[in-house]
N, C-alpha and C positions, 0 to 999 in steps of 0.2 A: 504494499500499499505506500502511495506517494503521500508525504506529508504536504499540507497545503501551506505555503508560504505566507500566504494571506493573514493567517493565524500569529504571525509575529509582526509586533509593533514596535515603534520607536517611542520611548518615553524618557524624562527625567531619570538619571540614574545615581543613586546613592554613592558609586564607586567612583565615576568620572563622568562630568558633562551629561551626554545623553547616552542610552544603552538600548538593547534589543531584548523584548520580554515576551513570553509566550501568553496568549490568551486562553490555552486550553493545557491541561497536563500533557507530557510527552513521555512515553515509555524509554527506557534505556535502550540504546542501540538504534534509534530511529534517525534516518537521514532527515535532518531538518530543512536544509537548503545547500544549493551548489554555490560555491564561492566563485563570483564571476567578477571580470574586469578586465583592464588592458593588460596584456601579455608583455613584458618587458625583461631585459636582460640585467645581469648583476650591476654592470657600469652604470645602466639608467637608474637602477633601484639606489645605488649608492647616492647617485647626483640628485634624485628626487628627495632622499631621505636628508641630505645635507644642505641643499639649495632651497628645497620648496618646504621643509620640515615635514613631509608627507610621512605619515604613520600609519597609512591604510595599506600596507603592502603585505602581501603572503609569500612565503618562499613555497615553491612547487617541487622543484628538483634542480639538478644541476644547471646554473646559469639562467633559470625560468622562475620569473615572479609575477605575481598577479597584482596589479595596482587597482584595489577596489574604491579608491577616492570617490569615483562618480556613482558608486552603487547606492541604491535607495536605502538599505538596511545594514548589510554585513559591515559596511565602515564603522558601524556603532558597536560591534562587538568588543566589550571591554575585557581586561584582564582581571583574573582571581587567582590566587595560589589554591584556592578550594573551587576549582572550576567545576562546571556540570557539562562541559561540551570539550569535543576535541575535534582537531581537523584532520581528515584521512583522505586518502584517493579511492574513487570508485572504480569499478571494471573498465571504465573509458579513460581512466587517468586525470579525470576531472577531480578538482578539491572540493571537498563536500564538509560541511558541519554536522557533527553526530553526537547525539545526547551520551554522555559518559554514565549517566545514572538516570533514575526516574526524575523528571523536572516537576514542579509544581504548577499549577496555573498562577500567573503573573510573576512568575519567577524570571529575573534577569538571566539571560544566557551569557556566560562567560568560558574563557578559554585561558590555559596558562601560557602567556606570549613565549615563554622559553628562552628570552635571553636575560642575560646577567644582569643588565642595569636596571631592569623593571623592579628587581627585587629591593634595591637600595631605597627607592621611592613609593614602595607598594604601600597602600593604605586599604587594601581589602580586610574584609572581617578576619581571616586567618592571621594576617600579619599584625593588624591591631590588637588580636587576644594574646598575640607571642610578646608584646612590647609592654603589656600591663602586668 
């Protein structure tokens, strides 16, 4: 069964700016949406990150990145160390967002960005609880 991306909404986030939220419960393992955007190489990725402060880029594989800056929803996917989603590849080699665990209605969808610098400034619930 294909998940209906219309059930994902953009709202204000307690984590950072805006986030994407589900309007219905999602079962663990559900493919929530495809990650789409402009295909760019590593050199262009680095340029956009440095010159444009573009933080909406997903790593696909060797020298292939997806710039989701112009996407309607996926660009609002926030980081959490206690995330409820992960990014994977489907059988066609497309990047997809998958539910890591059962997700409740109105819960924000998050992933672990997985790069070292994010943990220094992270203010997710998991990190806030460690510092208290």
